[in-house]
C-alpha positions as CSV (number, residue, x, y, z in Angstrom):
1,A,-51.7,-24.3,85.4
2,T,-53.2,-24.8,82.0
3,A,-53.8,-21.1,81.7
4,K,-50.2,-20.4,82.6
5,R,-49.0,-23.0,80.2
6,K,-51.2,-21.5,77.4
7,Q,-49.9,-18.1,78.3
8,L,-46.3,-19.4,78.1
9,Q,-47.0,-21.1,74.9
10,S,-48.7,-18.0,73.4
11,D,-45.7,-15.9,74.7
12,N,-43.4,-18.4,72.9
13,D,-45.5,-18.2,69.8
14,L,-45.6,-14.4,70.0
15,A,-41.8,-14.3,70.4
16,K,-41.4,-16.6,67.4
17,Q,-43.8,-14.5,65.4
18,K,-41.9,-11.4,66.5
19,A,-38.6,-13.0,65.5
20,L,-40.1,-14.0,62.1
21,L,-41.5,-10.5,61.7
22,L,-38.1,-9.0,62.6
23,R,-36.4,-11.3,60.1
24,A,-38.9,-10.4,57.4
25,E,-38.5,-6.7,58.1
26,Q,-34.7,-7.1,57.9
27,K,-35.0,-8.9,54.6
28,L,-37.4,-6.2,53.4
29,D,-35.0,-3.5,54.5
30,E,-32.1,-5.3,52.6
31,K,-34.2,-5.6,49.5
32,E,-35.3,-2.0,49.7
33,Q,-31.7,-0.9,50.1
34,S,-30.6,-3.2,47.2
35,L,-33.4,-1.8,45.1
36,F,-32.3,1.8,46.0
37,F,-28.7,1.0,44.9
38,I,-29.8,-0.7,41.7
39,R,-32.0,2.3,40.8
40,Q,-29.2,4.7,41.6
41,E,-26.8,2.6,39.5
42,Y,-29.2,2.5,36.5
43,T,-30.0,6.2,36.8
44,Q,-26.3,6.9,36.5
45,R,-26.0,4.5,33.6
46,I,-28.9,6.2,31.9
47,R,-27.4,9.6,32.5
48,Y,-24.0,8.4,31.1
49,L,-25.7,6.9,28.0
50,R,-27.7,10.0,27.3
51,T,-24.6,12.2,27.5
52,A,-22.7,9.7,25.3
53,L,-25.6,9.7,22.8
54,Q,-25.6,13.5,22.7
55,D,-21.8,13.6,22.2
56,Y,-22.1,11.2,19.3
57,R,-25.0,13.2,17.8
58,H,-22.8,16.3,18.0
59,K,-19.8,14.5,16.7
60,Y,-21.5,13.0,13.7
61,A,-23.9,15.8,12.9
62,G,-24.0,16.2,9.1
63,A,-22.3,12.8,8.5
64,L,-23.6,10.5,5.8
65,P,-26.5,8.2,6.8
66,L,-25.5,4.7,7.6
67,R,-27.2,3.2,4.5
68,V,-25.4,5.6,2.2
69,Q,-22.1,4.8,4.0
70,E,-22.7,1.1,3.7
71,S,-23.5,1.3,0.0
72,Y,-20.4,3.4,-0.5
73,A,-18.3,0.9,1.3
74,K,-19.8,-1.9,-0.7
75,T,-19.1,0.0,-4.0
76,M,-15.5,0.5,-2.9
77,I,-15.0,-3.2,-2.1
78,D,-16.4,-4.1,-5.5
79,L,-14.1,-1.6,-7.2
80,R,-11.1,-3.0,-5.3
81,N,-12.0,-6.5,-6.3
82,G,-12.5,-5.4,-9.9
83,K,-9.1,-3.7,-9.9
84,K,-7.5,-6.8,-8.6
85,Q,-9.1,-8.9,-11.3
86,L,-8.0,-6.4,-14.0
87,D,-4.5,-6.4,-12.6
88,L,-4.4,-10.2,-12.8
89,D,-5.7,-10.1,-16.3
90,M,-3.2,-7.4,-17.3
91,K,-0.4,-9.5,-15.8
92,K,-1.5,-12.5,-17.8
93,L,-1.7,-10.5,-21.0
94,A,1.8,-9.0,-20.3
95,D,3.1,-12.5,-19.8
96,Q,1.5,-13.7,-23.1
97,K,2.9,-10.6,-24.8
98,F,6.3,-11.3,-23.5
99,D,6.1,-14.9,-24.6
100,L,5.0,-13.9,-28.1
101,E,7.7,-11.2,-28.4
102,T,10.2,-13.8,-27.4
103,Q,8.9,-16.2,-30.1
104,I,9.0,-13.4,-32.7
105,A,12.5,-12.5,-31.8
106,S,13.4,-16.2,-32.0
107,Y,11.8,-16.6,-35.4
108,E,13.4,-13.4,-36.7
109,F,16.8,-14.6,-35.6
110,K,16.3,-18.1,-37.1
111,H,15.2,-16.5,-40.4
112,K,18.2,-14.2,-40.4
113,S,20.5,-17.2,-39.6
114,L,19.0,-19.3,-42.3
115,E,19.4,-16.5,-44.9
116,E,23.1,-16.2,-43.9
117,L,23.5,-19.9,-44.2
118,L,21.8,-20.0,-47.6
119,A,24.0,-17.2,-48.8
120,T,27.0,-19.1,-47.7
121,L,25.8,-22.3,-49.3
122,K,25.2,-20.5,-52.6
123,D,29.0,-19.8,-52.7
124,G,29.5,-23.5,-53.6
125,Q,31.8,-25.0,-51.1
126,S,32.6,-28.6,-50.4
127,N,30.0,-30.9,-48.7
128,A,32.0,-31.5,-45.5
129,R,32.6,-27.8,-45.0
130,V,28.9,-27.2,-45.5
131,Q,28.0,-29.8,-42.9
132,K,30.4,-28.4,-40.4
133,M,29.1,-24.9,-41.1
134,I,25.5,-26.1,-40.6
135,E,26.4,-27.6,-37.2
136,W,28.3,-24.5,-36.2
137,Q,25.3,-22.3,-37.3
138,Q,22.9,-24.4,-35.3
139,K,25.0,-24.2,-32.1
140,L,25.5,-20.4,-32.7
141,E,21.7,-20.1,-33.1
142,K,21.0,-21.9,-29.8
143,V,23.4,-19.7,-28.0
144,K,22.1,-16.5,-29.5
145,L,18.5,-17.5,-28.8
146,N,19.4,-18.2,-25.1
147,E,21.1,-14.8,-25.0
148,L,18.1,-13.1,-26.4
149,R,15.8,-14.8,-23.9
150,H,18.0,-13.8,-21.0
151,I,18.2,-10.2,-22.2
152,R,14.4,-10.0,-22.5
153,L,13.9,-11.6,-19.2
154,N,16.3,-9.2,-17.5
155,K,14.5,-6.2,-19.0
156,R,11.2,-7.6,-17.9
157,L,12.4,-8.2,-14.4
158,E,13.8,-4.7,-14.2
159,T,10.5,-3.1,-15.3
160,D,8.6,-5.2,-12.7
């Protein structure tokens, strides 16, 4: 009976070991199959990357080296920034020139008006008339200066 029991137990152990062996073999087969597919996939990727690399080599044969291209791009960016700065400076100078020309025109007009007023005063008229004439001359001067400013501003806006 003990021999039979030992035989049954060893048969059970053998069956368990066979089952474990079968499971291990199945896992091994799955891993081998997975490894095969992964190798196949990476082989295809490598093949694709090689052809892509060859295509790029043919496409860019004779092109500038990357360092030269980068330095060229940097130089172009610096030139653009310099041009922007020069444009800003030029605009500031144009604004200053416009303001100065406006002041010059204003001073010239005031000088001309004062000369006319002095010429009128030298004629020797009464004091009340002279006072009214001075007031009238000042109002006329303000209107004329505003007109000159507007004309110059319109011309400037048209050129911009």
